[in-house]
N, C-alpha and C positions, 0 to 999 in steps of 0.2 A: 180226159183232157189234162195235159200236163201243166205245171205252173207257168212255163214260158208261154204256152198258148193262151192261158188266161190273161197274162200280162199284155200280150199282143192284142187280144180282144179288147182289153180296157183302152189301150192306145187308139185302136180303131174307132171305138165308140166316142172317145173324146175328140178325135179328129173330125168325125162326122158332126158332132155337136158344134165344133168351131165353124165348120163349113155352113151348117144350117143357121148359125148366127148371122153370117153375111147374107144368106138368102132371106132371112127374116127381116133384116133392115132394108132390103131392096124389094120387099113384097109389093106387088102392084096394087093390092087393096087389102083392107083389114081382114076380110074373110080368109084370104090366102095366108096372111100373117098368123092368124089363129091356128090354122092347120100346120104350118111350119113350126109354130111354137110348141104344139103337142109332140111333134117329132123330136124337137130339141129336148124336151123333158124326158121322153122315152130313152134317148141316147144316154143321158146322165144316169137314169135309173139302171140301165143295163151295164153301164160302166161301173157302178157301185157293186153290182153282183160279180163282175169279172175281177174287180180289185179284191173283193172278199175271198173269192176262190183262190186267187194268186197267193194271198197271205196265208190262208189256211192250208193249202196243199203243199207249202214248203215244209211243213212239220207234221201234217196229218194225212192219213189215207182217206180215200173217198168213202163216204158212208151215208147214213140216213140224214145226218145234219145237212149235207150238201143238197139233198133232195128237198128237205123242208125249207131250206133257205130260198128256194124259188118261189114259194107261196107268197111271202110279203112283196116280192118284186112284181109278181103277177097282179097283186092288189094295187100296187103303185101305178102300174101301167094302165089298169082299168080306171083308176082315179084320174090319171092325166088325160084320158080321152073322154071322160064323162063330166066330172064335177069340178075339176081344178080350174080350168080356163073358162072364165065367164065371157070373154070377148077381148077386144083390143081397142085402144084409143090412139089417135095420132098425136105424137109429141113433135117438138121442133126437130129432133134428130131422126124421127121415123116412128114406126109403130111401137107400142108398148103393150105387153100382155096384161090383162086384168085378171087377177087370180082370186079364187075364193079363199079367204084367210084360214078357215078351219081345215079344208082339204089340203091346202098348200102346206100347212103345218104338219099334217100327217105324212105327206110325201117327203118333206125335208127331214123329218125324224127318221124315216126308213133309210134314206140315203146316208144321213149322218151316222146312224147306228152301224151300218155296214162298213162305212169308211173307218170308223173308230175301231171296229173289230179287226179289220184288215191290218191297221197299224199296230194293234196289239200283237197279232201273229207275226208281223214283220219285225217288231222289236224283239220278240222271242228268238226269231231266226238269227238276227244280228248278234245277239248275246251268245248263241250257240255255234256260230260259224268258226269252229276251232281250226279249220284248215286254211284260214285267211290270214295273211300277214297284217301287220299294223297299217301299212300303206293301203292295202286293198280294203281293209275294214273302214278306213277313213273315207275312201271313195264310196263304199256302199252306204255308209252313214250319211254322206252328202246327198246321195240319191234319195234316201229315206226322208231326210229333212226337207228336201225340195218338194217331195210329194205332200208332206205334212203342211208346209206353208201354202201350197196351192189349194189343198183341200180346206184348210182353215179359212182361207180368204173367201172361197166360194161359199162355204157353209155360213160364215158370218154375214156375207152380203145377202144371201137368200133369206136368212132369218130376219134381217133388218127389213127387207122388202115385205116379208110376210106379216111382221108385227105392225109396221107403220103404214102399209098399203101405199108406199111411195112408188113413183114411176120406176120401172125396172131399168137397170143399167143398160145403156144402148148396145153393149157388146160384152156379154159375160165372158166370152172366150178370151178376151184380153187378159183375164186373170191368169191364163196359162203362161203368159209371158214371164210372170214372176218366177215360178220354178224353172222355166226354160232358160232364162238368163243365168240363174244360179248354176244350173248344170253346165252351161257353156263356160262359165268362169272357172268352175272347179274341175271340170273333166275335159276341157278342150285339148290339153296336151296328150291325152290318151288316144290310142288307136282303137278303132271299132273292134278289132280282134281281141285286144286285151280287155276291153270292157265286157265283151261277151264271156271271156274266161272268168273275169271277176264275178259276173252275174251267176255263172255256173258254180263258183265256189260258195256263193251265198246259199245255193241249194244243197250243198253237202251237209247233211244233218248229222247229229251225233250218233244215231243208231246205224252202225256200219255192218256190212256182211263180214263174216269171219272166214269164209271159204269161197273160192271161185274156181270154176272149171270152164275151159273152152271145149266144146264138142264140135267136131267137124261133121259135115253132112254125111260122111261115110259111116257115122255112128261111133267113131273112136274119139277118145279124149286127146286133144292136141296139147293141152297144158293145164295144170292145176296148181293152186297155191293155197296155203293155209296160213292164217295169221300166227305170228310167234306166240307161244304159250298156249295155243289151242290144242286139245287132244285130237288125235286122228279120228276120223268119222267111223262110227260103228258099221259093221257089215250090213246090218239091216237097213240103215239109212242109205248106204251105197246101192243096195238092191232097189229100194224105192226110187232113188234118184235115176238109176239106169232105166228103170221101167218108164218113168216120166219122160225122159229124153227120147227113148225109143218111140214112145207114143207121138211125141211132137214131130220127130223126124219122119215117121211113117205116115201119119195122118195130117200133119201140119196144124197150125193154129187156126181157129175159126174166123180169123179176121186178117187184115192186111199185114204184110211183113213189117216188123217193127213193133207190133203189139206185144204186150207182156202178159204172161200167165203165171200163177203161183199156186202152191199147195202147202198144206201143213204136214210135216213129217215129224211126229213126236213133239218135242219142244221147239223144233226149228221151223222156220218158214223157208220154203224152197221157191225161188223165183227164176223164171226162164224168160230170156229175151232172145228171140230168133232173128237172125239176119239172113242174108242171101246164101252165105257159105258156112257160117258158124252159128252156134247157139251158146249163149252165155248163161251159165247156171251159177247162182249164188245162194248161200245159206246165211241166215241171220236169225237172231232171236227177237221176237216181237213182230208187230205189224209194220210193214214198210210204208213210208210216206210217199205221196205222189212225186215229191222231189227226187227221192231215191229211184223210183221207177223211171223217171225222165233221165236221170244220170246214167243208169245202165243202158237205156236205149241209145243215148249219145255215145257211150263207150263202144257199143257194137258198130254203130254207123261210122265212127271215126276210124276204128281199126280196119274195117272193111274198105273204107275209102282209100286208105294208105296201101294196104296189102292185098286188095281184092284180086289182082291178077295172079297172085301166087297161091290163092286159096281154092282154085278150081278143082285141084286133085289132092288126094291125101299125100302123095309123094312130094309135091311142091310145097304143100302146107307145112310139112315137117321141117323144111329148111328154115322157117321163120319161127320155130318153137320158142326160141329165146325171146324174140320180140313179143310173142304171145304172153310169155310169163311177165315181161315188163308191163304189159297192158293190164294184166290181172293185179299186179302190185299197185298200179295206179287206182284200180277200182277199190281194193281193200284199204289202201293207205294213201289217199290223194296227197300229192306234193303241195307244199305251201306256195301260195301265190301272193 
């Protein structure tokens, strides 16, 4: 799962949580209110995991940590459906969930910890977003601060309710209005396309490929580019690269088009992203982050979306070789936004 998919998942869970807030307040009886309340708690729990993945995958590859991160979340989900909710009482504004103070504190701690960790990763990403202009960085920081304000408001309110056992706020989802209004004020003049481009720039990490090659489905290299100052690739590396591409073109990748595979060649990491007509091959030093994987996948999709009609045959593809080199230059050295 790429960082943007984790971000969309987080938004989906928060949206469901907000919808369930309305359902909770209009529950026909207290039993239904308790059931809906458990679903609300589950949505926030899953949102914290998605937010954690979003922040981490911007600068880190997937690994054992991501698998282990699921375990506390599973624990929180089990708690939310067994011990956390004691029942519900009727308040003047509607039902109010009665929570066990100890298990509620455990649950809030898990959600708060994942939120803080995600903000730590996001702060690291913003500091290292070297391909963003001052204006774009300001927009990204605004989004970051809006998320922080919303999360701090929710954590503070939840901690207060847990410690004091006060009646729960009638609509927790109203807290989403705080960061939402901030985003409207700060980002309203921007188009959705430019915001998407700014979001992609945030995912451009400091570890960049130093070489990139477009391979056509015919098996021939359409275009290749090497970063200035880099030594030409050794013959042995080129042999390994050719074998890997031949294998991909002849047998295909074991999953859907757009999936990415990689291999280690000496001190380099070889990454392959296959599209419908082209395979993008890049070389870099070190392990790639999930953000870089997503960036390469988008590069292939964008190039084929524009030039797909001319990539069907090798002869017509060679006519846009110059455009292919320009696309590789954007991969190796993204333009400032």
